[in-house]
C-alpha positions in Angstrom: -91.3 41.9 139.1 -88.1 40.7 137.4 -84.6 41.3 138.9 -82.2 43.5 137.0 -80.0 40.5 136.1 -83.1 39.0 134.4 -84.1 42.0 132.3 -84.7 41.1 128.7 -82.9 43.0 125.9 -85.1 45.6 124.2 -84.7 46.9 120.7 -86.5 50.2 119.9 -87.1 50.9 116.3 -87.5 54.7 116.0 -85.5 57.4 117.8 -88.0 60.3 117.7 -89.7 61.6 120.8 -91.5 58.4 121.7 -88.6 56.1 121.0 -86.2 58.3 123.0 -88.5 58.6 126.0 -89.0 54.8 126.0 -85.3 54.2 125.8 -84.7 56.5 128.8 -87.3 55.0 131.1 -86.4 51.4 130.3 -82.7 52.0 130.8 -83.5 53.6 134.1 -85.5 50.5 134.9 -82.4 48.3 134.3 -83.2 47.1 130.8 -80.4 46.8 128.1 -81.6 48.9 125.2 -80.6 49.0 121.6 -82.0 51.7 119.3 -82.2 51.8 115.5 -83.3 54.3 112.9 -83.7 53.6 109.2 -80.1 53.6 108.3 -76.5 53.6 109.5 -76.3 53.7 113.3 -73.4 56.1 113.1 -75.9 58.7 112.0 -77.7 58.5 115.4 -74.6 58.0 117.6 -74.4 61.6 118.8 -78.1 62.0 119.5 -78.2 58.7 121.3 -75.3 59.6 123.6 -77.0 63.0 124.4 -80.7 62.2 124.5 -80.7 58.6 125.6 -77.4 57.8 127.3 -76.8 54.1 127.7 -78.7 53.1 124.6 -76.7 51.3 122.0 -77.3 52.5 118.4 -77.3 49.5 115.9 -78.5 48.5 112.5 -82.2 47.6 112.8 -81.7 44.0 111.7 -78.9 43.4 114.2 -80.8 45.1 117.1 -83.9 43.0 116.3 -82.0 39.7 116.0 -80.5 40.1 119.5 -83.6 41.4 121.2 -86.1 39.6 123.4 -88.6 42.5 122.9 -88.9 44.8 120.0 -90.8 48.2 120.3 -92.1 49.8 117.2 -91.9 53.6 117.9 -91.8 54.7 114.2 -94.4 57.0 112.6 -97.1 54.7 111.5 -96.8 55.8 107.8 -93.4 54.2 107.8 -94.8 50.8 108.8 -95.5 49.9 105.2 -91.8 50.0 104.4 -90.7 47.9 107.5 -89.0 44.6 106.7 -91.5 42.1 108.0 -89.4 39.0 108.0 -86.8 40.3 110.5 -89.6 40.3 113.2 -90.6 36.7 112.8 -90.6 34.9 116.1 -90.3 38.2 118.0 -92.4 39.8 120.8 -93.3 43.1 119.3 -94.8 46.1 121.1 -96.9 48.4 119.0 -96.7 51.9 120.4 -97.9 53.5 117.2 -101.2 55.4 116.4 -103.0 56.0 113.2 -103.9 59.7 112.7 -104.8 60.4 109.1 -104.4 64.2 109.6 -100.8 63.7 110.5 -99.8 60.5 108.7 -101.9 61.0 105.7 -104.4 58.4 104.6 -102.8 55.0 104.9 -104.8 52.4 102.9 -103.3 49.6 105.0 -105.0 51.0 108.1 -108.3 52.1 106.5 -110.0 48.7 107.3 -113.0 49.6 109.4 -113.2 46.0 110.6 -109.8 46.0 112.3 -108.0 48.1 114.9 -104.6 49.4 113.8 -102.8 46.8 116.0 -104.8 44.0 114.5 -103.5 45.2 111.1 -100.0 45.2 112.5 -100.5 41.7 113.8 -101.8 40.5 110.5 -98.9 42.0 108.7 -96.4 40.5 111.2 -97.9 37.1 111.1 -94.8 35.5 112.5 -94.6 37.8 115.6 -96.6 38.2 118.8 -97.9 41.8 118.9 -98.8 43.7 122.1 -100.4 47.1 122.1 -99.2 49.6 124.8 -97.4 52.9 125.3 -99.5 54.4 122.5 -102.0 56.2 124.8 -99.5 58.2 126.9 -97.7 61.3 125.7 -94.0 61.0 125.3 -93.5 64.1 127.5 -95.4 62.3 130.3 -93.5 59.0 130.2 -90.8 60.0 132.6 -92.6 62.3 134.9 -95.6 60.1 135.5 -93.7 57.0 136.7 -94.3 55.9 140.3 -93.1 53.0 142.4 -95.4 50.0 142.8 -98.1 50.7 145.4 -98.0 54.4 145.1 -101.5 55.9 145.3 -100.9 58.1 142.3 -99.5 55.4 140.1 -100.8 55.7 136.5 -102.2 52.7 134.6 -101.2 51.7 131.1 -103.3 49.3 129.0 -102.0 46.0 127.5 -103.7 44.4 124.6 -102.7 41.2 122.8 -104.1 38.0 121.3 -101.2 36.2 123.0 -101.7 35.9 126.8 -98.1 35.0 127.5 -96.8 37.9 125.4 -99.2 40.2 127.3 -97.9 39.0 130.6 -94.3 39.6 129.7 -95.0 43.2 128.6 -97.1 43.8 131.7 -94.0 43.0 133.7 -92.0 45.5 131.6 -94.7 48.2 132.1 -94.6 47.5 135.9 -90.8 47.8 135.9 -91.1 51.0 134.0 -93.2 52.6 136.8 -96.9 51.9 135.7 -99.7 49.6 136.7 -100.5 47.3 133.8 -104.2 46.7 133.0 -104.7 43.8 130.6 -107.6 43.5 128.2 -108.6 40.3 126.5 -107.5 40.9 122.9 -106.0 43.3 120.4 -109.5 44.2 119.3 -110.2 45.4 122.8 -107.2 47.7 122.5 -109.4 50.0 120.4 -110.0 51.7 123.8 -106.4 52.8 123.8 -106.5 54.5 120.4 -107.1 58.2 119.6 -110.6 59.0 120.6 -110.8 56.1 123.0 -111.8 56.5 126.7 -108.3 56.2 128.0 -106.3 57.9 125.3 -104.2 60.6 127.0 -105.9 60.1 130.3 -104.1 60.0 133.7 -106.0 57.2 135.4 -105.3 54.7 138.2 -105.9 51.0 137.5 -109.4 50.9 138.8 -110.6 53.9 136.8 -108.7 52.7 133.8 -110.6 49.4 133.9 -113.9 51.2 134.4 -113.2 53.5 131.4 -112.3 50.5 129.2 -115.5 48.8 130.3 -117.4 51.9 129.2 -118.4 53.0 132.7 -116.8 56.4 132.2 -117.4 59.0 129.5 -114.5 59.4 127.0 -111.8 61.8 128.2 -111.3 64.9 126.1 -107.7 65.4 125.2 -105.8 68.3 123.7 -105.3 68.1 119.9 
């Protein structure tokens, strides 16, 4: 586990429920956090000060440029309009999900041969993409945190085609209060997606690994 003085700077793109919850838990874990919406940071200054105190609102390009880790917490239907080039060379966390009933049909993500995060990685060819935080409800992110070694500690999955990037995000997940379970590739992250065996499930690390391996039945979740 890293020390507070070594915490990397995080930029969160998106200040909705997911982005705000992530900002709070990471600030609490000692991470410097910048947040950005689609426009002028002055427009989110008040909500940031109230909902995620300690987060610094910035223009998206500036937040990304200064960040060690960038978290995509935008609705997936907005991904098509995201400026790709600003993420070149960045470690990018994909916390998004593709739900056609809520996002509408997104042709970019209708490729049956690829998971949504594989599509994100293909589109962000100059970045290293890691899938996590997409299979836990925003309302659970704070209340489900536990210290390392706690018997009730919840597990979160980490999927990437870049082992070094996966390890760095595993450290962040651990600092945030969760056990990190790494899978071998972004393709294996399909288990984290809606309808997958760990989506919305409160599981410890051992049961999480078993579920991903197909040893448990898929967990039914509320709509």
